N, C-alpha and C positions, 0 to 999 in steps of 0.2 A: 282935613286930616291926611296927613301923608299916605303914600300908599301901604308902605311897610307896617307903619302903626296900625292902618285899617286892616291887614293880614295878620297881623297879631293878633288884635282883638277878636276877629273872628275865629281864629284856632284855640284861644282861650276861654272865651266869653260866650261865643255864639255857636257856628257851627263853618269851618274851614276846609278846604280842599288843596292839597298840595297834589302835583304830578311827580311819582316815584319811580317813573317807568324805568329809571335807569337801575335800581335795586336788583342785583344778581338773584335770579331765580334757575335753580337746578333741582331736576327730577332723579329720583334712584328709584328704578325698577329692578326686579328679579326675587328669586325667592329667598335669598339668603340676604338682603337689603337692610335688614333691621339689626341683625347679628354684625354685619360688614361694619355700619357707622356706629354700633355700639363699642366696637373694639377700636374706634378711632376719636371717640369724643367724650367728654368730659362728664356729660350726663346719663341719665339710664334711658336709653332709647328704647329697650326692650319692653318697658312699661309701657309706653304709650300705645292707645288703642284709636281707630278712626275717628276724628274731630278733636283729637289730644294736640298738644305742642310742646316743647319745652324748648329753653334755650341752653346752647352748647358752644364750648369751644373744642377746635380742633387745633392738638399741639404735634410739635415735632417730638424727634426722640428725648431731646433735651427739656421738656417741658415747656417750650416757648409757645407763644400762641402764631398758630399759622391761619387761623380762621374763626371768627365770632358767626353764629350762624342761629338763626331762629329754624326749629325743624318741625314741619307741621304732616303728622300722620294720616294718610287716606286708606281707603281700602285696598288699595293697587300701587301704592308709591310710598315713597317720601321727598318731601319738598323742602328744601334747603332754601332760607331767605338770607341775604348777606347785603352788606354795603355795596352800593355802587361801585364798578370795576372789579368785584371781587370772583367774578364767575371765572376767567382763567385760570388764575391762580389757584381755586379751590380744586376744579377738574383735575388739575396736573397732580394735586396732591393727593387726594383720594385715588384718581385712576393707578398710581405709582404702587398701591396696597393690594390691587385688585389680582389675585393670581390664579386660583380655580374657581374662585366665589360667583355665585351666578347674581351677578350684578350689573346693572347696563346704565350709565350715567347722561343724562339728557340735559342739553343748556337751552333753557327755553326764554331766556331774558330778553331777546329780539323779540320773540312771539308775543310777549305781555304787556299790556299796560297796567300802571297800578297807580290807584289814587288814595292819598291819605288823608281821611276823614275824620277830622278832630274839632272837639269843643262840647260843652256841656248839653248841645243840641244835637248832636250828632246821633244818638239813637233815635231820637224823635224822626232826624229826615230817613233814617234807613228804615223807620215803620212805615212813614207815608209813602214810601216807594214798594211798600210790601214786603219786605225785607225784614224775618227775624235774625235781630244782631245775638251774635254769640257773647254771652256772659263771661265765659271761664277765660282766664288769662291764656291766651295762646289757642283759644278754641276755634273752631273752623267749620264752615260748611260748604257746600256747592249749591248754588241756588241760581234763579233766573227772574229777570225784571220784568213788571207789569208793563212795558213799552212795547208796541208793535213791532220796533225796529230792532229789538233787543230780546223778544220773547221766546227765540230758540237760541240764545246764545246762553252758553254756560258759564256761570260768575263764580270767581273764589271769594268769599267773604271771611275776613279774619278779624280777631280784635288784636292787634299787633302790639298795641302800646307804644308805638313808636315816636309820637310827640305826646304820651302821656297815658294814664289810664285809660282815658274816652277818646281811645283813637281806634279807628277799624280800618283796614286796608282792602279795597275793592280792587279785582283784579279780573280784566276782560283780553280777550284776544288784541292784540294792538290795531287793527283796523275798528275796531268798537269802541277804542279810547276815548275819542270826541264825542259819540254818541252818551257816552256814560256820563262825562263832563256835563252837556246839556241836561242829562235829567237831574244832577246834583245842582244844577242852578236854578233850573226850574221850581225845585224844592227849597229854593232862598239859600242856597250854600254859596259860600265866596271862594271863588278860585284864587289860590295863594299863591304867593312868589318865593322864592327858596330863601331870600332874607330873613323874613318873617318866621320860616320854618326852622331855620338854623337857630335861632332865638328860644323856639319852644324845645328844640330837640335837648339844646344844652340846659335848659330849665329842667326839663325831665330827666336828665341824667342819663341819655341812652348815648353810647358811645358809639363812633363810628371807624371804622376800621381804615388806617392808612391817614387817620386823623388824631383818634386818640388811643389808638391800639395798633401794635406793630410785632415783629417778630422779636423785639428786644422786651416785650414784657411776659412776666410769669401771668399765672392764672387768677390768682389771689390778688394781684395788684389793682386789678378791677373794679374792686369792691362788688360784686355781684356773684359771689361765693352760694349766698342763700339760692340761687335760681340757676346757677349754670354749672354747677360741680354737684356730683353725687359721690359720697364717702363709703357708698354700701354697694356700689355696682361690681367690684373687682377689677381687673388690670384693664390697661387701656394704654394707647400710646402716650408717654408722657406721664404716667399717672405714678411713677417713683418720685418725680419731681413735687408733684402736687401734695402727697403725702407726706413728703419731707418736710416741705413748708407749713402743712397743718400741725406736724408733730414739735415744730418750734416754736408755733404759735402767732407768727407774723412774717410780714414782708418788710421791706425797709421804706416803702412808699408804696400809696396808693392815689387812686383816681379821686378826686375831690371836686366839689362844685365851691366857684369862687363867684365873689361879689365885688366890684370895684367900686370905688368911691366915687370917681368921675364919668365922666363920658367916654375918655379915649379908650378905643377897643385895642387891648393888647396883640401883639401880634404870636401865631404859634411860635413856641419856642423861648417866648419872653420869660426871662428868670424871675423867681419869687424868694425874697430875701426873709430873714428873720432878723430878730435885734440885733445880732452880733454881723449884721451883713453878709453873712456866709448864705449861699445859694440854699435853699430848703426845697425846690420845687420850681417845675418849669409848666407855662400854659399849652396845652395842646390845641383846644377849640375856645372861641370866643365872639359875641356878637352883642348888639346893643339892645336892652330888654326895655320895652316902653314902660313894663309894670313897674321896674325899679328905678327908670329914668338913667339908666346907666348901662356900665358893661358887666355882663356875665359870662363865666367862662368854666371848662374844665380843664384839670392840670393835676399831675402828679407832686403829691406834697408828702414829705418826707416823714418817718413818724415823729411823734412829739409836735408836729406842727399841723396835723392834718385833722385835728378834731374841730368840729364847729365852734365858731367864736376864736379861734385862732387869728392873729393879725399877722401879716405880711407885707412887703412893700416892693414896689418894681417900678419899671420906667415908666409904665402907664397909670403909677398912682399907688394908692393904698389898696390892699385888698383882704376880704376877710374870708375865712372858709364857712361855708354855709351845708348845712343837709341836704343832701340829694332824694327824691326830688326837689327842687326848689318850688314846684307848682302843684 
C-alpha cells in the first residue's frame, strides 16, 4: 500500500495525526476583547463562555470575506484559529479597528505546535493517554498528558472538526511538538502526510483561505451560513451585505463538493461547464481519494447547477456535484 493511501486509511478508518503547526494561532486579551470581536465578525461572540467555540467570518465594509476563523473562548482570552499563512493578514485587519478598546493582539503561531488527530479511533487514543476528549463541536479544554517529560506542560485540546467530525487538535509549545508526536505514535497513531490530509479535508468540506476562500467571496457563498453567521446579533462590519443577501434569498454561486469520474486531478481554476458548454463553476481545491478511486474537489458552482446530482464537464473529465461532507 502506498504511503498516501495508508495515511488516508488511518485518517478515515483508524487513527492518524497530521502536523498542522502552520495554522494561524492568534490570542486576543483585554477587557473589551469579546465586544470588539463581536463587532467585527459574523457570529455571536458575546454568547461564548469558557470552553465554547464558534466559527466566524471577518468581513470588510463591502461584506467581502477577509478571514475565516474558529474562535475559542477561554477564561482570560479569545483564541482565533485560521488557515496557514493568515496570521499577519488577520492581525493587520483587527489592529486597524482598535481605537480606545482595551484589546491586545498576540501572534502565537510560531510558539505552538499542532497535531490534528482524526479517525474513528481518535477518541479512544485520547482516552488511552488519560485525556478527556471534548464532545461539543469546537469544545476545548486545557489539560496535561500523563507522560514524565510532558507532565508539567499545558496542552490545548479542541474538537476542531478540521478533518471531519471525529477530529481533535492537540496543541503544545513548539519545543514539545515532537514529544507529543511520540506519545501519539506509542498509542498506535499513524503520522500522516499532507497529501492524504488534503483529500480528507476536501471530503470533510472544510474550506481553506487562499484556496477556497478569498476577498472575492461573499459570506453566503461558503455554504456554511448555519454555523458561521448569526442573523440575530445586531450590527457588525459588513452586516448590511449579509442581510441584503438573506433578503434576496440566495447568492449566484455556492461552494460545492465535486466527484470526478476519472483519476485526473483538476487544477485550481479548472472550469466546470454545463450541458450548453457555458462555464458554470470553477474548482478551488482537488485531491485523489482512495475511497472513491478518483478525484474529489471543492469548487464554486452557479445556482441551478449546484444541487447534488448535477452533472458538469471539465478538462479533467466529467464531474458530479455531491453533498458536503462527503464522508
